N, C-alpha and C positions, 0 to 999 in steps of 0.2 A: 605783491602780486594778490589780484583779487579775481576770482572767477565767478561767474553767474551765467544766467540765461534770460532772455527776452523774446517772447514771441516764439519760442522754440529754437532759438538759437543761441548756442554757446558763445562766451567771450571771457575774455581774459584781458586785464589791464595791468601793465608792468609800469612802474615810475622809475626812472632812474635814482640812483641814491642821490641825497642832497638837492632833489629837485627842487627848481627856481624858476616860478611862472614868468620871470623876466628875460630868460635864456630860451633862446631857437633849440629845439631837439628835433631830431628825427623820429617819426612815429609814423606806424603804419596802421590804416584803416581796412579790416577785411572787404573785401571784394571791391575794393577801390586801389590800394596798392599803397606804396609807402610815399611819403611826404615830409616837409618840414613846418614845425610849427615855428611861424613867423611873427606873431604876435598873438596876444589877449586882448580882443577889443569888446566894449560894450555896445551892444545892438538892441536895437527895438523891432521886435517881430510880433506880428498880429497883437499889438497892444501889451506885451510883456516886454520887460527889459532883461538881460541876461548878458553873461560875460561869454565871448565865443573865442575858440581857439580860430585862427586863421593858418589854414594848413597848405602849402603850397606843393604841388605835385610836380614831381623832377620831368616826368614824361606827360609831354603835353601842354604841361604850364598852367594846370587848371588850379584854381583858387577853392577850398572848400571852407565852409564856417560849420564849425562842430560846438555846440552849447559845451561849455564846462563842466555843467551838472548832468550831463547825459553820455560822457565819456564811456562810462560803465555799461551803459545801455546799448551803446553803438558798437562797441568793440576796438577800443584802440589800444595799441601797447608800442613798446620802445621797438626801432629796429633792432634785427638779429646783429648780434656781435659777429666780426669779420670771421672767427673759428667758426661759427655756425655756417654764416655764408658760404663758408670754403667747400663746406659738406654737399652744397648743393651740387656742385659739379660731380661728385662722386656719383649722387642719386641719378644725376642725367646719362651718366655714362652705363648705369646698370644695364642688364637687358631686360626685355619687357616681362612683365606678370601674365604669366598665361591666363590666369583665372580672369584678370579685370581685363585681358584684351578680348576674351572669346565670349565674356560674358553677354547677355542680349543687352539692347542699346539704352534701355529705360533702366536696368538695375546699373548699368556702368555709368551713367548720366548720373544717378543719386548719388551713387559712391563718389564721383568726383566732384560733385557739388559740396557733401559732406568735408572733403579734405580742403575744398577753397575756404570754406567757412569757418574750419578749425583754425586758420590765422597761421599755422606752421609752416614755414618757408620749405621746410623738406618736403611735406605733403602737397605744397602746391607744385613743386618740382616734380614729384611722383605724378601728379596729372598732366605737366606737360610732357613729360617721358613718354608716358601710355598714349595720350591722344597724338603725339609726335610719330609714334611708333605705327601707329593704327593708321594715320593719314599716309604715311608711304607704302603701306601694303595693302588697304583696303578702302583707302577713302573714309572722308566722315560726313557725316548728314550735317545740314546749316547749323543746327544746335550745336555741335559738338566742334565745329569751326570756329564759333562764336566764344566756345568757352576755351579752347585751346589759345586765342588771341587774348582773351581776358587774363586767362591764368599766365600767359608769357607777359603782359605786362604788369601784373601783379608782381611776379618773381624779377622782373625786369627792374621794376621801381625801386624795390627792396635791396636789390644787388648794387645798383648805382650808389647808395648812400651807404650801403654796408662795406662795401669793397673800395668806395672813391674812387671809383674808374668811370672813364666814358661810356656814355649808353651804346654807342656804336660797336665799341671794343666788345663789352658786355653781350651785345646782342648776338653778336656773330659768336662766341663762346656758347650761347646757349641754343642758338640753331645747329 
């Protein structure tokens, strides 16, 4: 495991034991969600030739190219184990946090951004829980609605791979 920071953003990179660059691995890109490394391809970009991970996202089918020499800078990690992913439902079922729920919107927004950027699936689940509670009780600003949708997609994409279950089934459990 390797920790670091780039442009003020913390990152964590974990590689599976016995990592083999010829195999497909579930992986997570913070702020994008989880996907599967389908291949490593050599590409020319802006006159530079580099190797890129080709990552397919299970939600929306988007493909991302991530330079292999920049994974530490970007924030790539292995998808959570099923045991960790199972804890997500416990987090979602907990009551709202009164402090987060009642703090002013800018402080709440910044706290939630930090949790999402952490890359920790349980912290992303906390964001989904808190924003969902607030949405039901008081409504959300446009920015917080977008943050709720983004955090749900990040959570859902990782859960699909960690739990090896259907997207719609997990979406119903999360909602």
